[in-house]
BAVO-47519 format. One record per residue (C-alpha): x, y, z; residue in one letter. Coordinates in steps of 0.02 Angstrom, whole numbers, plus 50000, padded with zeros to 5 digits. Each point is the difference from the previous one (the first is absolute). Example, Ala and Ser with C-alpha at 12.3 -4.5 7.8 and 13.67 -1.06 7.14 Angstrom:
BEGIN
> 50615, 49775, 50390, A
> 50069, 50172, 49967, S
// end
This chain:
BEGIN
> 50343, 49721, 48468, X
> 49971, 50078, 50169, X
> 49942, 49887, 50139, X
> 49941, 50042, 50174, X
> 50001, 49860, 50127, X
> 49922, 50028, 50170, X
> 50034, 49885, 50147, X
> 49999, 49992, 50188, X
> 49816, 49984, 50033, X
> 49922, 49872, 50114, X
> 49887, 49968, 50146, X
> 50029, 50108, 50153, X
> 49903, 50033, 50158, X
> 49930, 50172, 50036, X
> 50139, 50108, 50068, X
> 50132, 49903, 49906, X
> 50124, 50056, 49868, X
> 50050, 49955, 49824, X
> 50125, 50069, 49877, X
> 49950, 49996, 49819, X
> 50125, 50005, 49858, X
> 49981, 50051, 49819, X
> 50142, 49948, 49887, X
> 50010, 50088, 49834, X
> 50089, 49929, 49849, X
> 50026, 50088, 49835, X
> 49983, 50175, 50071, X
> 50086, 50093, 50139, X
> 49894, 50060, 50145, X
> 50141, 50095, 50084, X
> 49953, 50168, 49926, X
> 49817, 49963, 49975, X
> 49841, 50050, 50085, X
> 49934, 49836, 50069, X
> 49832, 49953, 50073, X
> 49927, 49861, 50105, X
> 49817, 49960, 49973, X
> 49884, 49870, 50074, X
> 49837, 49919, 49950, X
> 49885, 49923, 50127, X
> 49864, 49878, 49947, X
> 49857, 50086, 49909, X
> 50088, 50169, 50010, X
> 50093, 50108, 49878, X
> 50189, 50011, 50000, X
> 50051, 50126, 50133, X
> 50156, 50108, 50013, X
> 50102, 49957, 50155, X
> 50169, 50087, 49992, X
> 50122, 50084, 49884, X
> 50182, 50048, 49994, X
> 50069, 50137, 49890, X
> 50166, 49999, 49908, X
> 50070, 50103, 50144, X
> 49927, 49878, 50126, X
> 49858, 50108, 50057, X
> 49857, 49892, 50060, X
> 49812, 50010, 50005, X
> 49870, 49884, 50077, X
> 49815, 49976, 50001, X
> 49932, 50064, 50164, X
> 49950, 49829, 50063, X
> 50179, 49934, 50002, X
> 50095, 50153, 50059, X
> 50111, 49961, 50147, X
> 49987, 49813, 49967, X
> 50071, 49973, 49825, X
> 50168, 50055, 49931, X
> 50051, 49999, 49817, X
> 50183, 49987, 49956, X
> 50109, 49938, 49859, X
> 50170, 49920, 49977, X
> 50078, 50067, 49841, X
> 50137, 49869, 50000, X
> 49869, 49863, 49993, X
> 49877, 50097, 49891, X
> 49868, 49956, 50128, X
> 49860, 50095, 50083, X
> 49939, 49957, 50175, X
> 49849, 50029, 50107, X
> 50024, 49973, 50186, X
> 49830, 49972, 50078, X
> 49981, 50007, 50189, X
> 49850, 49992, 50115, X
> 49901, 49913, 49867, X
> 49811, 50006, 50006, X
> 49866, 49892, 49923, X
> 49961, 50140, 49877, X
> 50178, 49991, 49931, X
> 49964, 49829, 49927, X
> 50016, 50010, 49811, X
> 50109, 49957, 49854, X
> 50142, 50125, 49992, X
> 50078, 50063, 49839, X
> 50138, 50120, 49951, X
> 50025, 50102, 49844, X
> 50085, 50148, 49924, X
> 49903, 50163, 50013, X
> 50062, 50064, 49832, X
> 49969, 49884, 49854, X
> 49932, 49857, 50106, X
> 50045, 49824, 49951, X
> 49883, 49850, 49990, X
> 49947, 49951, 50175, X
> 50089, 49856, 50084, X
> 49910, 49858, 50085, X
> 50000, 50089, 50167, X
> 50028, 49926, 50171, X
> 49858, 49949, 50115, X
> 49991, 50069, 50176, X
> 49878, 49918, 50119, X
> 49972, 50070, 50173, X
> 49906, 49883, 50113, X
> 50007, 49927, 50173, X
// end
């Protein structure tokens, strides 16, 4: 059974940074197309960033230059480095496989507030 466990969220002031992690068990993400999504209150889940099997990356326009998606194949873990956080980045963040997505994990809450 594949499990995705997101962590690293928390409360941060505007302009601050967080690094989110997504640990995968039961399936390798090292050669997989992986996505980060987020869902803000009363909004639909939104694509945030992706990384291809060859480590090409793509970002939603609103986070370009501030967020960086990476992965550590040895740890089977996906990361999202988030810098210069804004109030509008507050959401629950999720990761998943692009091809044959797995059941969503519980996500990790990011709160941006002074």
